[in-house]
N, C-alpha and C positions, 0 to 999 in steps of 0.2 A: 739683484735685490738691493734695496737701500734702506737706511734707517729713517724713521719718521715718527712724529708725535701723533699717536692714535688715541681717540676717545671711543670706547666701546659702550658707554652708557653714562648717565649723569655723574660727573666728577670721577669717572674711571679713566684716568689719563696715564699712558705709559709709552715708552719708546719701543717700537717694534720694527721688525723687518717687513717691508712691503715690496710688491712687484707692480710697477706701473703698467698701464695699458700699453699695447704696442704703439710705436710711433707711426702716425699717419702722414700722408703726403703734405698736409697743411699744418703739421705740428713741429714743435721744437722740444728738445730735451735741454733743461737748464740746470747747471750745477749751482746750487744756492750758496751765496756768500754771506748774506745777512737776512734775517727775518725778524720783524718786530713782534712783540707780544702785545696784542691789542685787546681792548675790553670786549670787542666782538668775539675774539677767540674764547675768552672766559665765558661769554654768554652762550657760545656753542657747547663748551665743555660742561656747563652746569645745567644745560637744557632749556635756558630761557628762550633761545631762538629756535628751539625744536628742530634740530637737524635730524637727518636719518643716520643712525649709528650702524656700524662704526664709521667714523669720519677722521680723516687726516686734517689736522688744524693748519692754520696759517694762510694769510692773504696779503701781508705787507712784506714784500720780499724783493731782493735783487740777486743777480748772479751772472753767470757766463753761459752762453749757448755752446753746448758741447756736441750737439747733433741736430741736424735739420732735415725735415722731409723734403721731397723733391720739389714741392710747390710752396715751401714756406717763405722763401724770399728773405731769409735772415741768415747772414753768414755765421759759420762756426767761429767762435772766439769773440763774438759781439757781446759787450756788456749791456745788460738790460735791467729795467724795473718791470716787475709783473703788475698787470692791470686786472683787478678783480671785477671791474664793472665795464665789461666790453659791450658797448651799445650796439644794437642791431643796425641802426641807421635808417630803418624803413618804417618803424611804427610812428604813430601820431606824435608822441613826445619828441622822438629824434628829429622828425621832419619840422618840428616847431622850435628847435633850438634848446631842447631840454633833455639831452642824452643821459643825464644822471637819473632821470625818471623812466628810462627805457622800459617798455612793457615786457620785453623778452626776459629781463633779469629781475623784474619785480618779484620780491619774495623768495628768490632763489637762495638756498642755503648750501647746495653742493651739487656736484655732477659725478657720474661714475668715474673712479680714478684707477682702479686696478684691484689687486687682491692682497690680503694679509698673508702672513707666513703659513697660516693653516688653510688657505684657499678661500676664505670668506671675502666676498666683494666689499670694497670700501668706497665711500664718497670722498671727493676732494672738496674741502671747504671753500665755498664761494667760487668754485670752478678752478681753484689753484691747488690747495693742499700743500702749501709751501713750507711748512715746518718739517722739512725733509732734506736729506743730503742732495737729492736730485728730484726734479719733477718733469712730467710731460704735460705740456699745455699747448693750446692752439697758438699759432704764430701771431694772430692778431691780439693775443693777450700779453705781448711783451712790447715795451717801449724802449727804443735804443738810447744808450747813454754814451757820452764821450768817455774815452779811456781815462781822462784825468780827474773824473769825479770819484771821490772815495767810494769804493764799490759797496762794502758792507753797510755803511751808513746811508747809502742811497736808498736802501730798503724803505726808509721812512717817507720817501717821496711817494710811495705807492699807497699810503693811507693817511697817517697822522699829519704830515706836513701839507699834503694836498687838501685834506679835509679842513684843518685848522686855518691855514692861510686862505683857502677858498671861502670859508665861512666869513672871514673878515672882509675880504675884498669883493666877493661875488654876491653874497647873501646880505651882509650888513651894509655893504657899499660905503665903507668908512672913507671919509674925506679928510684931507690935511687939516689938522687942528681939532678934530673931533675928540670928545671924551668917550672912552670905551671901558666897559666893565666886562671882565672875563671871569666866570664862576666855574671852578673845577680845573685843577692844574695837573692832569695826567698828560700823556703825550700829545693828545689833540688840543687840550686847553693851552698848553705851553706853546704849541704851534699857532694857535689863535692869537696869543699875545704877540708872537713874532709877526704874524700877518697884520695885526693892527699897527705895529711899528713900521712895517714896510709900506703900509698905506698912508703913513704920515700922521697918525693920531697924536694929539697933543698930550693928553693925559690917559694913561692906561692903568686901570685899577684891577689888580689880580687878586682873586679870592680863593682860599682853600681851607679845608678843615685842619690842615697840618701847617704849623708855623715853619716847619723845616723846608717848606717849598719856596720860601721867600727868595733865597739866593737864585734858584732856578728861574723864578719869575722875573727877577730883575735882570738876569743875564739874557733872557729872551726879549726884554724890552719894557717891562712894567716900570712905571714911574711910582706906583704906590702898591702896597700889599696890605691886605686885611685878612685876619683869621675869621672864618665864617661865623656869623652870629645872627640871632633874630633881629638885631638892629641894623642889618646890612643896608637897607634902603636909606635910613637916616644917615649912616656913615658916608654913603656915596653922595648924598645931597650936600653934605658938609664939604666934600671935596670938589663940588661942581657948582659953586655959587648958588646953592639951594635948589637947582633945577633938577638934578639927576643926570645920568649918563645919556649921551646922544644915542649910543648903541650898547646893548648887552649881548654877550655870547655865553649862553648857558651850556656848559660842556659836561654836565653830570647826568641829566636825564631822570630827575626825580621830581615829583609834584612840588615838593617843598622848595627846591632850588629854582624851578621854573617860576613859581610864584614870587620868590624873592627877586629874581632877576627882572621880571616884569615890573615889579613895584619900584625898582631902583632906576628905571628909565624915565627920562623927562617927558613932559607932554609933547606929543608929536614924534617921539623917538621910536626906535626899533629894537625889539627883543628877538634874537635868533636862537632857536633851539637846535643845538648841535648834538647833545647827548641822546643816546637811545634808551628810553625808559620802559618800564613794565606796563602792561595793559590793565593792571588791577589797581592803579592809582588814578585819582581824579584831580584836576586843577580847576578851581572855581573862580569865576569872575562875576561881578554884578553888572547889570545893564547900565547903571549910571556911570560907573567908572570907565566902562568901555567907551561911552559917549564923551565923558569929560576929558579923559587923558588923550584920546585920539592916537594911541600908540599902535604900532604895527607888530603883530606877533606872527612869526614865520618859522618854519623849520628848514634845515638844509640837509641834503643827502650828499655825502662825498664832497662837501664844500661847493655844491653846484658846479662841479668840475668835470671836464672831459680829459682823462689822463693822457690821451693820445696827443693833445695839444698843450695842456696846461703844465705838464711836467717840463716840457721844453721851455715854456715861458718862465719857469723858476730857475733854470740853469744859469742865466746871467747873474742872478743874485747869489748863487752858490759860488760862481767864479770870482765875483768881486768881494766876497766875504760878508756881504750883508745878510746872508742866510747860512747859518752854520748847521750843517746836517747833524752834527754830533751834540748840539747844545742841550737837547732834551734827554739824551741817553745817560742813564744813571747806573745801569747794570749791563754788563756784557757776559753772556752766559752760553751754555751748551744746550743741546736738545733735552738732556735729562733734567735740566734745571727749570723747565717750564712750569711744573706744578708749584715750585717755590715762588716763581714770579707771579703766578696767579694769587698765591697767598698774600704777597706784598701788595698786589693790586687791590685785593679785598680790604686790606688795612689802610689803603690810601697812601702808601709809602712810595717814594721815588717818582721818577718820571717814566721814560720809556726803557723797557728791558729789550735788549737786542741779542738774539741768538746769532753767534758768529761762527761760521763754518769755513774750513779750508777749501779753496777752489782748485788749487794745484795749477799746473800749466796746461794750456789748451793749444794744441798744434794748429 
């Protein structure tokens, strides 16, 4: 048995003992070193994403392989990042270079994971259920890491960093010298700021409802910081010679902030929706503005990334110090502190909370 963060119903979150499914020939058992608290976990916990309860939360994680099935092909002792979006490779989207839209994982919230301490079957969130001391996952759901990468912090490569940096580079296609607006500075938004910096953006305008986020934003690479207000578009134009930003990355997922980000983009610019919003809100545009401004409005899933390849592409930036895995982490917590982290997230406080667990020695 192992301890895990279990949700038995909307906002019913507790640490419980669980037993994972038996290890198969193509599986690995991973001792978790770090797992990020993502807004998607909160959306699972509060019922927004409608998971099947009970569910073990967690999808942004790293750890050490402690057991491997006969056909897993992953050595015991290997440091890994977990991949919650394992593409099938054979559907139309995969065959056309869009593995982040893979039909096999579309709409998936969980898979059978094992049983709770009372024998009740549980689901593993997004195929992983990584808010646990150990997990059993398919071998193709782990991405190997060099031993010199900080292991607990590497968890953020599995979601926040890959999504934020990918949104900047793959979806917004930021070019050197571009002006970029990032709205919403949680873990993904701060990673989007870092991604804009890595892409060579000239002016990076970071926006959040909390003035306390300014230092985090500037550390990530923002050149300007604004507290969210109804005058955002006007303020952005004042910083961009009256035009508006070349690209905007909306990392909140609300109708109001999507509309603001769109309005702050220049004619011919691009607004990328990164945040996952509710289905009961509507964003309104009129036909004339769509014609006149000629802006592009797109969304991005997982930063239009394929973890199997794109994590490796980020490692040189980690090695040379241009990508700091710990820069967005404001809280290091235990499994029992996850509900408190959710409360801070609802209040818009801090950056990324990281659950840190001891891995021990692996023979």
